[in-house]
C-alpha positions as CSV (number, residue, x, y, z in Angstrom):
1,M,39.2,-62.5,139.9
2,S,39.1,-65.5,143.1
3,V,36.1,-66.6,144.2
4,D,35.1,-67.4,147.5
5,F,33.9,-71.3,146.9
6,K,32.2,-70.8,150.3
7,K,29.1,-69.0,148.7
8,V,28.7,-71.5,145.8
9,R,26.2,-73.6,145.8
10,Q,27.1,-77.4,145.1
11,R,24.1,-79.5,143.2
12,V,23.1,-82.6,145.9
13,R,25.2,-85.1,145.3
14,V,22.7,-88.1,147.6
15,F,20.8,-89.7,144.6
16,S,21.9,-93.0,144.6
17,K,20.4,-95.9,141.9
18,V,19.9,-97.6,144.3
19,D,18.4,-95.4,147.1
20,H,16.0,-93.6,144.3
21,P,15.6,-96.3,141.3
22,E,12.3,-93.6,139.9
23,Y,15.1,-91.7,139.0
24,Y,16.5,-93.8,136.3
25,T,15.4,-95.0,133.5
26,K,15.4,-99.1,133.0
27,S,16.9,-99.2,129.9
28,S,19.7,-97.1,130.0
29,G,20.0,-96.2,133.8
30,Q,20.7,-92.9,133.1
31,P,18.9,-90.5,134.9
32,N,15.3,-89.4,133.5
33,S,14.1,-86.3,133.7
34,K,12.7,-85.9,137.5
35,H,16.3,-86.2,138.7
36,P,17.6,-83.0,140.5
37,D,21.2,-83.8,138.2
38,Y,18.7,-84.4,134.7
39,L,19.7,-80.5,133.5
40,H,23.4,-81.9,134.1
41,S,23.5,-85.2,132.5
42,A,24.8,-86.1,129.6
43,P,21.9,-87.0,127.8
44,Y,19.6,-84.1,128.2
45,R,23.1,-81.6,126.8
46,L,22.9,-84.2,123.8
47,H,19.6,-83.8,123.0
48,M,19.4,-80.2,124.2
49,F,22.5,-79.2,122.5
50,A,22.5,-80.7,119.3
51,K,22.9,-78.2,116.8
52,K,25.8,-76.2,118.8
53,R,27.4,-79.4,119.3
54,R,27.2,-80.3,115.4
55,E,28.2,-76.7,114.7
56,A,31.4,-76.9,117.0
57,Q,31.7,-80.3,114.8
58,I,32.4,-78.7,111.6
59,A,34.2,-76.0,113.1
60,S,36.3,-78.5,114.3
61,G,36.2,-79.7,111.1
62,S,35.2,-83.6,112.7
63,M,32.1,-83.3,111.0
64,P,31.3,-82.1,107.0
65,P,29.4,-79.0,106.8
66,K,25.8,-79.5,106.0
67,K,26.1,-78.0,102.4
68,R,26.2,-80.6,99.9
69,D,28.4,-78.9,97.2
70,D,31.7,-78.1,96.7
71,E,31.9,-74.7,98.3
72,E,32.1,-75.1,102.4
73,G,34.6,-78.2,101.4
74,Y,31.8,-81.1,101.6
75,L,32.8,-83.6,99.7
76,D,36.5,-83.1,99.9
77,H,36.0,-84.3,103.5
78,P,37.0,-87.1,105.0
79,H,33.9,-88.5,106.3
80,T,32.4,-87.9,103.2
81,K,34.8,-89.9,101.3
82,Y,34.7,-92.3,103.6
83,M,30.9,-93.3,103.9
84,K,31.0,-93.0,100.1
85,Q,33.3,-95.8,99.9
86,R,32.1,-97.5,102.4
87,H,28.5,-97.7,100.5
88,E,30.2,-99.0,97.2
89,D,32.0,-101.4,98.6
90,N,28.9,-102.9,100.5
91,K,26.1,-101.9,97.8
92,D,25.5,-106.3,96.6
93,R,25.1,-106.5,100.8
94,M,22.5,-103.7,101.8
95,R,20.5,-104.3,98.4
96,E,20.3,-107.8,99.8
97,W,19.1,-106.4,103.0
98,R,16.6,-104.4,101.5
99,E,15.1,-107.2,99.4
100,N,15.2,-109.7,102.6
101,Y,14.2,-106.9,105.8
102,E,10.4,-107.8,107.1
103,P,9.3,-105.2,109.4
104,Y,9.3,-106.3,112.9
105,C,7.1,-104.7,116.0
106,C,8.9,-105.8,119.1
107,F,6.1,-105.0,120.8
108,C,3.0,-106.7,120.6
109,G,5.1,-109.5,117.7
110,R,3.7,-108.7,114.7
111,A,4.6,-108.2,111.3
112,C,4.7,-104.6,111.3
113,K,7.0,-101.7,111.4
114,V,7.3,-100.2,114.6
115,S,6.1,-96.5,113.8
116,A,3.2,-97.9,111.9
117,C,2.1,-100.6,114.8
118,N,-1.0,-99.4,117.0
119,C,-0.2,-101.8,119.7
120,G,0.6,-98.9,122.6
121,G,4.2,-99.7,122.6
122,K,7.1,-96.9,123.0
123,G,7.4,-95.1,120.0
124,T,4.6,-97.1,117.6
125,G,1.8,-95.1,116.3
């Protein structure tokens, strides 16, 4: 089967960051939802197809299955073993970090968690 590429519609590629800064987010430089190519961008694919990506990673063996019993091979997976060993090796450091942790809102500067702050910044609750 051959495809006549003259009849295939191509996506427009004339949107540059310089000419159209409103199509890009300031922090990461990635296209936002107003961008014409957003549906083909990596942030969209990562967000919308997370379930499919996880299933593919489980099928390929690069990620352990969700079941935490050994029926599906969770306990025997290299990633599970690595994380268990990492938690054992850094137990004191993680406990010390939890004890000394002081919540801090990066928007208003108060000593509160960002998710619980009412200052009105992005992601605050």
